[in-house]
CHARMM-style PDB file with segment names, atoms N, HN, CA, C and O in Angstrom:
ATOM      1  N   UNK     1     -45.489 249.276-107.530  1.00  0.00      PROA
ATOM      2  CA  UNK     1     -45.370 250.145-108.678  1.00  0.00      PROA
ATOM      3  C   UNK     1     -46.760 250.667-109.029  1.00  0.00      PROA
ATOM      4  O   UNK     1     -47.727 249.907-109.080  1.00  0.00      PROA
ATOM      5  N   UNK     2     -46.845 251.937-109.263  1.00  0.00      PROA
ATOM      6  HN  UNK     2     -46.059 252.555-109.222  1.00  0.00      PROA
ATOM      7  CA  UNK     2     -48.115 252.572-109.565  1.00  0.00      PROA
ATOM      8  C   UNK     2     -48.069 253.167-110.975  1.00  0.00      PROA
ATOM      9  O   UNK     2     -47.052 253.703-111.417  1.00  0.00      PROA
ATOM     10  N   UNK     3     -49.191 253.054-111.651  1.00  0.00      PROA
ATOM     11  HN  UNK     3     -50.017 252.619-111.293  1.00  0.00      PROA
ATOM     12  CA  UNK     3     -49.295 253.571-113.008  1.00  0.00      PROA
ATOM     13  C   UNK     3     -50.357 254.659-113.049  1.00  0.00      PROA
ATOM     14  O   UNK     3     -51.388 254.552-112.386  1.00  0.00      PROA
ATOM     15  N   UNK     4     -50.107 255.690-113.815  1.00  0.00      PROA
ATOM     16  HN  UNK     4     -49.269 255.777-114.353  1.00  0.00      PROA
ATOM     17  CA  UNK     4     -51.095 256.759-114.001  1.00  0.00      PROA
ATOM     18  C   UNK     4     -52.000 256.462-115.191  1.00  0.00      PROA
ATOM     19  O   UNK     4     -53.176 256.828-115.197  1.00  0.00      PROA
ATOM     20  N   UNK     5     -51.430 255.786-116.212  1.00  0.00      PROA
ATOM     21  HN  UNK     5     -50.475 255.489-116.207  1.00  0.00      PROA
ATOM     22  CA  UNK     5     -52.190 255.446-117.413  1.00  0.00      PROA
ATOM     23  C   UNK     5     -51.901 253.985-117.769  1.00  0.00      PROA
ATOM     24  O   UNK     5     -50.803 253.482-117.532  1.00  0.00      PROA
ATOM     25  N   UNK     6     -52.900 253.320-118.338  1.00  0.00      PROA
ATOM     26  HN  UNK     6     -53.792 253.729-118.530  1.00  0.00      PROA
ATOM     27  CA  UNK     6     -52.689 251.921-118.705  1.00  0.00      PROA
ATOM     28  C   UNK     6     -51.641 251.782-119.799  1.00  0.00      PROA
ATOM     29  O   UNK     6     -51.048 250.714-119.957  1.00  0.00      PROA
ATOM     30  N   UNK     7     -51.404 252.853-120.559  1.00  0.00      PROA
ATOM     31  HN  UNK     7     -51.886 253.720-120.432  1.00  0.00      PROA
ATOM     32  CA  UNK     7     -50.398 252.808-121.608  1.00  0.00      PROA
ATOM     33  C   UNK     7     -48.983 252.645-121.048  1.00  0.00      PROA
ATOM     34  O   UNK     7     -48.063 252.307-121.792  1.00  0.00      PROA
ATOM     35  N   UNK     8     -48.800 252.879-119.761  1.00  0.00      PROA
ATOM     36  HN  UNK     8     -49.547 253.154-119.156  1.00  0.00      PROA
ATOM     37  CA  UNK     8     -47.494 252.726-119.123  1.00  0.00      PROA
ATOM     38  C   UNK     8     -47.191 251.277-118.754  1.00  0.00      PROA
ATOM     39  O   UNK     8     -46.046 250.943-118.452  1.00  0.00      PROA
ATOM     40  N   UNK     9     -48.194 250.423-118.774  1.00  0.00      PROA
ATOM     41  HN  UNK     9     -49.125 250.694-119.020  1.00  0.00      PROA
ATOM     42  CA  UNK     9     -48.020 249.019-118.393  1.00  0.00      PROA
ATOM     43  C   UNK     9     -47.301 248.288-119.528  1.00  0.00      PROA
ATOM     44  O   UNK     9     -47.741 248.325-120.677  1.00  0.00      PROA
ATOM     45  N   UNK    10     -46.213 247.637-119.201  1.00  0.00      PROA
ATOM     46  HN  UNK    10     -45.856 247.608-118.267  1.00  0.00      PROA
ATOM     47  CA  UNK    10     -45.388 246.970-120.214  1.00  0.00      PROA
ATOM     48  C   UNK    10     -46.171 245.878-120.933  1.00  0.00      PROA
ATOM     49  O   UNK    10     -46.013 245.698-122.140  1.00  0.00      PROA
ATOM     50  N   UNK    11     -47.010 245.151-120.209  1.00  0.00      PROA
ATOM     51  HN  UNK    11     -47.138 245.297-119.228  1.00  0.00      PROA
ATOM     52  CA  UNK    11     -47.814 244.097-120.844  1.00  0.00      PROA
ATOM     53  C   UNK    11     -48.748 244.690-121.895  1.00  0.00      PROA
ATOM     54  O   UNK    11     -48.961 244.075-122.940  1.00  0.00      PROA
ATOM     55  N   UNK    12     -49.307 245.868-121.639  1.00  0.00      PROA
ATOM     56  HN  UNK    12     -49.134 246.368-120.790  1.00  0.00      PROA
ATOM     57  CA  UNK    12     -50.186 246.520-122.621  1.00  0.00      PROA
ATOM     58  C   UNK    12     -49.366 246.947-123.839  1.00  0.00      PROA
ATOM     59  O   UNK    12     -49.812 246.792-124.975  1.00  0.00      PROA
ATOM     60  N   UNK    13     -48.171 247.483-123.602  1.00  0.00      PROA
ATOM     61  HN  UNK    13     -47.809 247.609-122.679  1.00  0.00      PROA
ATOM     62  CA  UNK    13     -47.315 247.912-124.706  1.00  0.00      PROA
ATOM     63  C   UNK    13     -46.943 246.731-125.592  1.00  0.00      PROA
ATOM     64  O   UNK    13     -46.963 246.838-126.818  1.00  0.00      PROA
ATOM     65  N   UNK    14     -46.604 245.606-124.971  1.00  0.00      PROA
ATOM     66  HN  UNK    14     -46.587 245.519-123.975  1.00  0.00      PROA
ATOM     67  CA  UNK    14     -46.227 244.419-125.739  1.00  0.00      PROA
ATOM     68  C   UNK    14     -47.433 243.847-126.481  1.00  0.00      PROA
ATOM     69  O   UNK    14     -47.298 243.372-127.609  1.00  0.00      PROA
ATOM     70  N   UNK    15     -48.613 243.888-125.853  1.00  0.00      PROA
ATOM     71  HN  UNK    15     -48.722 244.274-124.936  1.00  0.00      PROA
ATOM     72  CA  UNK    15     -49.802 243.378-126.524  1.00  0.00      PROA
ATOM     73  C   UNK    15     -50.163 244.257-127.715  1.00  0.00      PROA
ATOM     74  O   UNK    15     -50.641 243.750-128.729  1.00  0.00      PROA
ATOM     75  N   UNK    16     -49.944 245.561-127.610  1.00  0.00      PROA
ATOM     76  HN  UNK    16     -49.556 245.974-126.786  1.00  0.00      PROA
ATOM     77  CA  UNK    16     -50.196 246.467-128.729  1.00  0.00      PROA
ATOM     78  C   UNK    16     -49.252 246.144-129.889  1.00  0.00      PROA
ATOM     79  O   UNK    16     -49.670 246.133-131.047  1.00  0.00      PROA
ATOM     80  N   UNK    17     -47.996 245.884-129.583  1.00  0.00      PROA
ATOM     81  HN  UNK    17     -47.656 245.893-128.642  1.00  0.00      PROA
ATOM     82  CA  UNK    17     -47.033 245.492-130.612  1.00  0.00      PROA
ATOM     83  C   UNK    17     -47.463 244.184-131.272  1.00  0.00      PROA
ATOM     84  O   UNK    17     -47.367 244.034-132.490  1.00  0.00      PROA
ATOM     85  N   UNK    18     -47.935 243.242-130.459  1.00  0.00      PROA
ATOM     86  HN  UNK    18     -48.013 243.364-129.470  1.00  0.00      PROA
ATOM     87  CA  UNK    18     -48.404 241.961-130.986  1.00  0.00      PROA
ATOM     88  C   UNK    18     -49.599 242.158-131.916  1.00  0.00      PROA
ATOM     89  O   UNK    18     -49.679 241.517-132.963  1.00  0.00      PROA
ATOM     90  N   UNK    19     -50.517 243.028-131.546  1.00  0.00      PROA
ATOM     91  HN  UNK    19     -50.452 243.548-130.694  1.00  0.00      PROA
ATOM     92  CA  UNK    19     -51.679 243.318-132.391  1.00  0.00      PROA
ATOM     93  C   UNK    19     -51.226 243.844-133.750  1.00  0.00      PROA
ATOM     94  O   UNK    19     -51.688 243.373-134.790  1.00  0.00      PROA
ATOM     95  N   UNK    20     -50.329 244.812-133.739  1.00  0.00      PROA
ATOM     96  HN  UNK    20     -49.954 245.195-132.895  1.00  0.00      PROA
ATOM     97  CA  UNK    20     -49.853 245.389-134.996  1.00  0.00      PROA
ATOM     98  C   UNK    20     -49.147 244.346-135.864  1.00  0.00      PROA
ATOM     99  O   UNK    20     -49.332 244.313-137.081  1.00  0.00      PROA
ATOM    100  N   UNK    21     -48.342 243.501-135.233  1.00  0.00      PROA
ATOM    101  HN  UNK    21     -48.191 243.527-134.245  1.00  0.00      PROA
ATOM    102  CA  UNK    21     -47.633 242.457-135.976  1.00  0.00      PROA
ATOM    103  C   UNK    21     -48.609 241.428-136.552  1.00  0.00      PROA
ATOM    104  O   UNK    21     -48.451 240.990-137.691  1.00  0.00      PROA
ATOM    105  N   UNK    22     -49.605 241.048-135.773  1.00  0.00      PROA
ATOM    106  HN  UNK    22     -49.733 241.404-134.848  1.00  0.00      PROA
ATOM    107  CA  UNK    22     -50.582 240.057-136.257  1.00  0.00      PROA
ATOM    108  C   UNK    22     -51.396 240.606-137.419  1.00  0.00      PROA
ATOM    109  O   UNK    22     -51.654 239.892-138.387  1.00  0.00      PROA
ATOM    110  N   UNK    23     -51.803 241.875-137.332  1.00  0.00      PROA
ATOM    111  HN  UNK    23     -51.593 242.456-136.545  1.00  0.00      PROA
ATOM    112  CA  UNK    23     -52.535 242.469-138.450  1.00  0.00      PROA
ATOM    113  C   UNK    23     -51.676 242.466-139.716  1.00  0.00      PROA
ATOM    114  O   UNK    23     -52.186 242.246-140.814  1.00  0.00      PROA
ATOM    115  N   UNK    24     -50.402 242.704-139.563  1.00  0.00      PROA
ATOM    116  HN  UNK    24     -49.988 242.883-138.670  1.00  0.00      PROA
ATOM    117  CA  UNK    24     -49.506 242.711-140.719  1.00  0.00      PROA
ATOM    118  C   UNK    24     -49.309 241.294-141.266  1.00  0.00      PROA
ATOM    119  O   UNK    24     -49.386 241.080-142.476  1.00  0.00      PROA
ATOM    120  N   UNK    25     -49.058 240.340-140.388  1.00  0.00      PROA
ATOM    121  HN  UNK    25     -48.996 240.513-139.405  1.00  0.00      PROA
ATOM    122  CA  UNK    25     -48.771 238.962-140.804  1.00  0.00      PROA
ATOM    123  C   UNK    25     -49.987 238.293-141.435  1.00  0.00      PROA
ATOM    124  O   UNK    25     -49.862 237.614-142.454  1.00  0.00      PROA
ATOM    125  N   UNK    26     -51.165 238.481-140.838  1.00  0.00      PROA
ATOM    126  HN  UNK    26     -51.267 239.033-140.010  1.00  0.00      PROA
ATOM    127  CA  UNK    26     -52.358 237.760-141.284  1.00  0.00      PROA
ATOM    128  C   UNK    26     -53.205 238.555-142.279  1.00  0.00      PROA
ATOM    129  O   UNK    26     -54.331 238.164-142.587  1.00  0.00      PROA
ATOM    130  N   UNK    27     -52.677 239.651-142.774  1.00  0.00      PROA
ATOM    131  HN  UNK    27     -51.763 239.969-142.524  1.00  0.00      PROA
ATOM    132  CA  UNK    27     -53.415 240.482-143.728  1.00  0.00      PROA
ATOM    133  C   UNK    27     -53.801 239.700-144.982  1.00  0.00      PROA
ATOM    134  O   UNK    27     -54.883 239.907-145.531  1.00  0.00      PROA
ATOM    135  N   UNK    28     -52.936 238.818-145.433  1.00  0.00      PROA
ATOM    136  HN  UNK    28     -52.057 238.650-144.987  1.00  0.00      PROA
ATOM    137  CA  UNK    28     -53.185 238.117-146.693  1.00  0.00      PROA
ATOM    138  C   UNK    28     -53.816 236.732-146.517  1.00  0.00      PROA
ATOM    139  O   UNK    28     -53.999 236.016-147.502  1.00  0.00      PROA
ATOM    140  N   UNK    29     -54.149 236.347-145.300  1.00  0.00      PROA
ATOM    141  HN  UNK    29     -54.001 236.928-144.500  1.00  0.00      PROA
ATOM    142  CA  UNK    29     -54.760 235.032-145.063  1.00  0.00      PROA
ATOM    143  C   UNK    29     -56.174 235.027-145.646  1.00  0.00      PROA
ATOM    144  O   UNK    29     -56.968 235.926-145.371  1.00  0.00      PROA
ATOM    145  N   UNK    30     -56.474 234.036-146.432  1.00  0.00      PROA
ATOM    146  HN  UNK    30     -55.829 233.305-146.656  1.00  0.00      PROA
ATOM    147  CA  UNK    30     -57.767 233.956-147.113  1.00  0.00      PROA
ATOM    148  C   UNK    30     -58.850 233.293-146.257  1.00  0.00      PROA
ATOM    149  O   UNK    30     -60.038 233.439-146.546  1.00  0.00      PROA
ATOM    150  N   UNK    31     -58.455 232.575-145.219  1.00  0.00      PROA
ATOM    151  HN  UNK    31     -57.490 232.456-144.985  1.00  0.00      PROA
ATOM    152  CA  UNK    31     -59.433 231.976-144.310  1.00  0.00      PROA
ATOM    153  C   UNK    31     -59.922 233.076-143.365  1.00  0.00      PROA
ATOM    154  O   UNK    31     -59.362 233.283-142.289  1.00  0.00      PROA
ATOM    155  N   UNK    32     -60.979 233.775-143.790  1.00  0.00      PROA
ATOM    156  HN  UNK    32     -61.434 233.607-144.665  1.00  0.00      PROA
ATOM    157  CA  UNK    32     -61.412 234.976-143.103  1.00  0.00      PROA
ATOM    158  C   UNK    32     -61.910 234.714-141.687  1.00  0.00      PROA
ATOM    159  O   UNK    32     -61.686 235.532-140.795  1.00  0.00      PROA
ATOM    160  N   UNK    33     -62.574 233.600-141.470  1.00  0.00      PROA
ATOM    161  HN  UNK    33     -62.756 232.936-142.195  1.00  0.00      PROA
ATOM    162  CA  UNK    33     -63.070 233.319-140.124  1.00  0.00      PROA
ATOM    163  C   UNK    33     -61.914 233.040-139.154  1.00  0.00      PROA
ATOM    164  O   UNK    33     -61.953 233.468-138.000  1.00  0.00      PROA
ATOM    165  N   UNK    34     -60.900 232.330-139.621  1.00  0.00      PROA
ATOM    166  HN  UNK    34     -60.869 231.982-140.558  1.00  0.00      PROA
ATOM    167  CA  UNK    34     -59.720 232.090-138.789  1.00  0.00      PROA
ATOM    168  C   UNK    34     -59.015 233.399-138.465  1.00  0.00      PROA
ATOM    169  O   UNK    34     -58.679 233.673-137.313  1.00  0.00      PROA
ATOM    170  N   UNK    35     -58.798 234.201-139.502  1.00  0.00      PROA
ATOM    171  HN  UNK    35     -59.072 233.978-140.438  1.00  0.00      PROA
ATOM    172  CA  UNK    35     -58.115 235.487-139.313  1.00  0.00      PROA
ATOM    173  C   UNK    35     -58.900 236.381-138.358  1.00  0.00      PROA
ATOM    174  O   UNK    35     -58.311 237.009-137.479  1.00  0.00      PROA
ATOM    175  N   UNK    36     -60.205 236.445-138.517  1.00  0.00      PROA
ATOM    176  HN  UNK    36     -60.683 235.934-139.231  1.00  0.00      PROA
ATOM    177  CA  UNK    36     -61.039 237.274-137.669  1.00  0.00      PROA
ATOM    178  C   UNK    36     -60.976 236.822-136.209  1.00  0.00      PROA
ATOM    179  O   UNK    36     -60.847 237.646-135.304  1.00  0.00      PROA
ATOM    180  N   UNK    37     -61.067 235.516-135.987  1.00  0.00      PROA
ATOM    181  HN  UNK    37     -61.172 234.847-136.722  1.00  0.00      PROA
ATOM    182  CA  UNK    37     -61.016 234.987-134.630  1.00  0.00      PROA
ATOM    183  C   UNK    37     -59.666 235.264-133.976  1.00  0.00      PROA
ATOM    184  O   UNK    37     -59.608 235.658-132.811  1.00  0.00      PROA
ATOM    185  N   UNK    38     -58.607 235.065-134.704  1.00  0.00      PROA
ATOM    186  HN  UNK    38     -58.654 234.745-135.650  1.00  0.00      PROA
ATOM    187  CA  UNK    38     -57.275 235.294-134.166  1.00  0.00      PROA
ATOM    188  C   UNK    38     -57.057 236.771-133.828  1.00  0.00      PROA
ATOM    189  O   UNK    38     -56.529 237.096-132.765  1.00  0.00      PROA
ATOM    190  N   UNK    39     -57.456 237.649-134.721  1.00  0.00      PROA
ATOM    191  HN  UNK    39     -57.885 237.385-135.585  1.00  0.00      PROA
ATOM    192  CA  UNK    39     -57.258 239.078-134.486  1.00  0.00      PROA
ATOM    193  C   UNK    39     -58.126 239.584-133.329  1.00  0.00      PROA
ATOM    194  O   UNK    39     -57.687 240.432-132.552  1.00  0.00      PROA
ATOM    195  N   UNK    40     -59.348 239.071-133.213  1.00  0.00      PROA
ATOM    196  HN  UNK    40     -59.705 238.382-133.845  1.00  0.00      PROA
ATOM    197  CA  UNK    40     -60.194 239.471-132.084  1.00  0.00      PROA
ATOM    198  C   UNK    40     -59.588 239.004-130.759  1.00  0.00      PROA
ATOM    199  O   UNK    40     -59.666 239.717-129.759  1.00  0.00      PROA
ATOM    200  N   UNK    41     -58.991 237.823-130.746  1.00  0.00      PROA
ATOM    201  HN  UNK    41     -58.927 237.244-131.558  1.00  0.00      PROA
ATOM    202  CA  UNK    41     -58.364 237.311-129.523  1.00  0.00      PROA
ATOM    203  C   UNK    41     -57.161 238.159-129.125  1.00  0.00      PROA
ATOM    204  O   UNK    41     -56.970 238.455-127.946  1.00  0.00      PROA
ATOM    205  N   UNK    42     -56.361 238.546-130.096  1.00  0.00      PROA
ATOM    206  HN  UNK    42     -56.516 238.305-131.054  1.00  0.00      PROA
ATOM    207  CA  UNK    42     -55.173 239.351-129.814  1.00  0.00      PROA
ATOM    208  C   UNK    42     -55.577 240.734-129.288  1.00  0.00      PROA
ATOM    209  O   UNK    42     -54.983 241.234-128.333  1.00  0.00      PROA
ATOM    210  N   UNK    43     -56.573 241.340-129.904  1.00  0.00      PROA
ATOM    211  HN  UNK    43     -57.056 240.933-130.680  1.00  0.00      PROA
ATOM    212  CA  UNK    43     -57.050 242.649-129.462  1.00  0.00      PROA
ATOM    213  C   UNK    43     -57.667 242.546-128.069  1.00  0.00      PROA
ATOM    214  O   UNK    43     -57.574 243.484-127.277  1.00  0.00      PROA
ATOM    215  N   UNK    44     -58.288 241.426-127.772  1.00  0.00      PROA
ATOM    216  HN  UNK    44     -58.364 240.664-128.416  1.00  0.00      PROA
ATOM    217  CA  UNK    44     -58.917 241.222-126.471  1.00  0.00      PROA
ATOM    218  C   UNK    44     -57.908 241.321-125.325  1.00  0.00      PROA
ATOM    219  O   UNK    44     -58.245 241.828-124.255  1.00  0.00      PROA
ATOM    220  N   UNK    45     -56.697 240.852-125.528  1.00  0.00      PROA
ATOM    221  HN  UNK    45     -56.423 240.440-126.397  1.00  0.00      PROA
ATOM    222  CA  UNK    45     -55.651 240.936-124.500  1.00  0.00      PROA
ATOM    223  C   UNK    45     -55.396 242.396-124.149  1.00  0.00      PROA
ATOM    224  O   UNK    45     -55.379 242.773-122.978  1.00  0.00      PROA
ATOM    225  N   UNK    46     -55.201 243.197-125.165  1.00  0.00      PROA
ATOM    226  HN  UNK    46     -55.215 242.890-126.117  1.00  0.00      PROA
ATOM    227  CA  UNK    46     -54.930 244.615-124.961  1.00  0.00      PROA
ATOM    228  C   UNK    46     -56.124 245.302-124.293  1.00  0.00      PROA
ATOM    229  O   UNK    46     -55.947 246.114-123.385  1.00  0.00      PROA
ATOM    230  N   UNK    47     -57.330 244.979-124.739  1.00  0.00      PROA
ATOM    231  HN  UNK    47     -57.475 244.320-125.477  1.00  0.00      PROA
ATOM    232  CA  UNK    47     -58.534 245.591-124.172  1.00  0.00      PROA
ATOM    233  C   UNK    47     -58.762 245.199-122.723  1.00  0.00      PROA
ATOM    234  O   UNK    47     -59.185 246.029-121.918  1.00  0.00      PROA
ATOM    235  N   UNK    48     -58.488 243.945-122.379  1.00  0.00      PROA
ATOM    236  HN  UNK    48     -58.144 243.271-123.033  1.00  0.00      PROA
ATOM    237  CA  UNK    48     -58.686 243.507-120.999  1.00  0.00      PROA
ATOM    238  C   UNK    48     -57.738 244.220-120.035  1.00  0.00      PROA
ATOM    239  O   UNK    48     -58.128 244.545-118.914  1.00  0.00      PROA
ATOM    240  N   UNK    49     -56.528 244.459-120.451  1.00  0.00      PROA
ATOM    241  HN  UNK    49     -56.211 244.194-121.362  1.00  0.00      PROA
ATOM    242  CA  UNK    49     -55.583 245.195-119.607  1.00  0.00      PROA
ATOM    243  C   UNK    49     -56.093 246.613-119.384  1.00  0.00      PROA
ATOM    244  O   UNK    49     -56.081 247.112-118.259  1.00  0.00      PROA
ATOM    245  N   UNK    50     -56.536 247.254-120.445  1.00  0.00      PROA
ATOM    246  HN  UNK    50     -56.546 246.848-121.360  1.00  0.00      PROA
ATOM    247  CA  UNK    50     -57.035 248.632-120.334  1.00  0.00      PROA
ATOM    248  C   UNK    50     -58.312 248.685-119.491  1.00  0.00      PROA
ATOM    249  O   UNK    50     -58.450 249.557-118.633  1.00  0.00      PROA
ATOM    250  N   UNK    51     -59.229 247.772-119.725  1.00  0.00      PROA
ATOM    251  HN  UNK    51     -59.117 247.063-120.421  1.00  0.00      PROA
ATOM    252  CA  UNK    51     -60.487 247.778-118.967  1.00  0.00      PROA
ATOM    253  C   UNK    51     -60.261 247.480-117.499  1.00  0.00      PROA
ATOM    254  O   UNK    51     -60.869 248.111-116.634  1.00  0.00      PROA
ATOM    255  N   UNK    52     -59.396 246.528-117.211  1.00  0.00      PROA
ATOM    256  HN  UNK    52     -58.902 246.016-117.913  1.00  0.00      PROA
ATOM    257  CA  UNK    52     -59.089 246.209-115.814  1.00  0.00      PROA
ATOM    258  C   UNK    52     -58.442 247.378-115.098  1.00  0.00      PROA
ATOM    259  O   UNK    52     -58.722 247.622-113.925  1.00  0.00      PROA
ATOM    260  N   UNK    53     -57.587 248.095-115.786  1.00  0.00      PROA
ATOM    261  HN  UNK    53     -57.359 247.896-116.740  1.00  0.00      PROA
ATOM    262  CA  UNK    53     -56.936 249.261-115.193  1.00  0.00      PROA
ATOM    263  C   UNK    53     -57.958 250.318-114.819  1.00  0.00      PROA
ATOM    264  O   UNK    53     -57.827 250.961-113.777  1.00  0.00      PROA
ATOM    265  N   UNK    54     -58.961 250.507-115.641  1.00  0.00      PROA
ATOM    266  HN  UNK    54     -59.067 249.985-116.488  1.00  0.00      PROA
ATOM    267  CA  UNK    54     -59.976 251.530-115.397  1.00  0.00      PROA
ATOM    268  C   UNK    54     -60.869 251.193-114.206  1.00  0.00      PROA
ATOM    269  O   UNK    54     -61.548 252.082-113.693  1.00  0.00      PROA
ATOM    270  N   UNK    55     -60.893 249.959-113.754  1.00  0.00      PROA
ATOM    271  HN  UNK    55     -60.341 249.237-114.171  1.00  0.00      PROA
ATOM    272  CA  UNK    55     -61.730 249.561-112.629  1.00  0.00      PROA
ATOM    273  C   UNK    55     -61.216 250.106-111.305  1.00  0.00      PROA
ATOM    274  O   UNK    55     -61.981 250.181-110.343  1.00  0.00      PROA
ATOM    275  N   UNK    56     -59.975 250.479-111.228  1.00  0.00      PROA
ATOM    276  HN  UNK    56     -59.354 250.418-112.009  1.00  0.00      PROA
ATOM    277  CA  UNK    56     -59.331 251.126-110.080  1.00  0.00      PROA
ATOM    278  C   UNK    56     -59.133 250.227-108.861  1.00  0.00      PROA
ATOM    279  O   UNK    56     -58.419 250.614-107.937  1.00  0.00      PROA
ATOM    280  N   UNK    57     -59.721 249.081-108.830  1.00  0.00      PROA
ATOM    281  HN  UNK    57     -60.301 248.766-109.582  1.00  0.00      PROA
ATOM    282  CA  UNK    57     -59.498 248.176-107.714  1.00  0.00      PROA
ATOM    283  C   UNK    57     -58.475 247.117-108.088  1.00  0.00      PROA
ATOM    284  O   UNK    57     -58.520 246.578-109.194  1.00  0.00      PROA
ATOM    285  N   UNK    58     -57.554 246.813-107.184  1.00  0.00      PROA
ATOM    286  HN  UNK    58     -57.518 247.251-106.286  1.00  0.00      PROA
ATOM    287  CA  UNK    58     -56.500 245.842-107.502  1.00  0.00      PROA
ATOM    288  C   UNK    58     -57.082 244.459-107.753  1.00  0.00      PROA
ATOM    289  O   UNK    58     -56.627 243.749-108.650  1.00  0.00      PROA
ATOM    290  N   UNK    59     -58.088 244.069-106.966  1.00  0.00      PROA
ATOM    291  HN  UNK    59     -58.457 244.646-106.238  1.00  0.00      PROA
ATOM    292  CA  UNK    59     -58.697 242.750-107.148  1.00  0.00      PROA
ATOM    293  C   UNK    59     -59.388 242.652-108.509  1.00  0.00      PROA
ATOM    294  O   UNK    59     -59.264 241.638-109.196  1.00  0.00      PROA
ATOM    295  N   UNK    60     -60.104 243.689-108.894  1.00  0.00      PROA
ATOM    296  HN  UNK    60     -60.204 244.512-108.336  1.00  0.00      PROA
ATOM    297  CA  UNK    60     -60.777 243.700-110.193  1.00  0.00      PROA
ATOM    298  C   UNK    60     -59.756 243.743-111.330  1.00  0.00      PROA
ATOM    299  O   UNK    60     -59.942 243.101-112.364  1.00  0.00      PROA
ATOM    300  N   UNK    61     -58.697 244.490-111.135  1.00  0.00      PROA
ATOM    301  HN  UNK    61     -58.546 245.011-110.295  1.00  0.00      PROA
ATOM    302  CA  UNK    61     -57.646 244.567-112.157  1.00  0.00      PROA
ATOM    303  C   UNK    61     -57.033 243.195-112.377  1.00  0.00      PROA
ATOM    304  O   UNK    61     -56.829 242.785-113.520  1.00  0.00      PROA
ATOM    305  N   UNK    62     -56.738 242.483-111.304  1.00  0.00      PROA
ATOM    306  HN  UNK    62     -56.904 242.816-110.376  1.00  0.00      PROA
ATOM    307  CA  UNK    62     -56.184 241.127-111.433  1.00  0.00      PROA
ATOM    308  C   UNK    62     -57.145 240.207-112.167  1.00  0.00      PROA
ATOM    309  O   UNK    62     -56.727 239.363-112.960  1.00  0.00      PROA
ATOM    310  N   UNK    63     -58.439 240.374-111.899  1.00  0.00      PROA
ATOM    311  HN  UNK    63     -58.779 241.060-111.255  1.00  0.00      PROA
ATOM    312  CA  UNK    63     -59.448 239.546-112.567  1.00  0.00      PROA
ATOM    313  C   UNK    63     -59.383 239.751-114.088  1.00  0.00      PROA
ATOM    314  O   UNK    63     -59.438 238.783-114.846  1.00  0.00      PROA
ATOM    315  N   UNK    64     -59.268 240.997-114.526  1.00  0.00      PROA
ATOM    316  HN  UNK    64     -59.224 241.783-113.910  1.00  0.00      PROA
ATOM    317  CA  UNK    64     -59.202 241.276-115.955  1.00  0.00      PROA
ATOM    318  C   UNK    64     -57.895 240.776-116.551  1.00  0.00      PROA
ATOM    319  O   UNK    64     -57.864 240.376-117.715  1.00  0.00      PROA
ATOM    320  N   UNK    65     -56.821 240.789-115.781  1.00  0.00      PROA
ATOM    321  HN  UNK    65     -56.846 241.113-114.835  1.00  0.00      PROA
ATOM    322  CA  UNK    65     -55.562 240.237-116.281  1.00  0.00      PROA
ATOM    323  C   UNK    65     -55.665 238.718-116.428  1.00  0.00      PROA
ATOM    324  O   UNK    65     -55.079 238.132-117.338  1.00  0.00      PROA
ATOM    325  N   UNK    66     -56.414 238.093-115.523  1.00  0.00      PROA
ATOM    326  HN  UNK    66     -56.890 238.569-114.784  1.00  0.00      PROA
ATOM    327  CA  UNK    66     -56.589 236.651-115.581  1.00  0.00      PROA
ATOM    328  C   UNK    66     -57.399 236.252-116.809  1.00  0.00      PROA
ATOM    329  O   UNK    66     -57.143 235.223-117.434  1.00  0.00      PROA
ATOM    330  N   UNK    67     -58.389 237.093-117.144  1.00  0.00      PROA
ATOM    331  HN  UNK    67     -58.596 237.929-116.636  1.00  0.00      PROA
ATOM    332  CA  UNK    67     -59.231 236.820-118.307  1.00  0.00      PROA
ATOM    333  C   UNK    67     -58.369 236.745-119.541  1.00  0.00      PROA
ATOM    334  OT1 UNK    67     -58.879 236.521-120.639  1.00  0.00      PROA
TER     335      UNK     67
END
């Protein structure tokens, strides 16, 4: 299966949904360091998929998915 844009990857779409849900759920959490760490981790999943896709090599893409 070949993708033209990383936005077509189902894992990226699901991670984007997860990011939006986490921002909504944890909006009122008062433990700011916990909330910040959790939100950065969730966004990192989405970013790694996009960055790995841009590398154009299958081996490099797999590496970013593993991260």
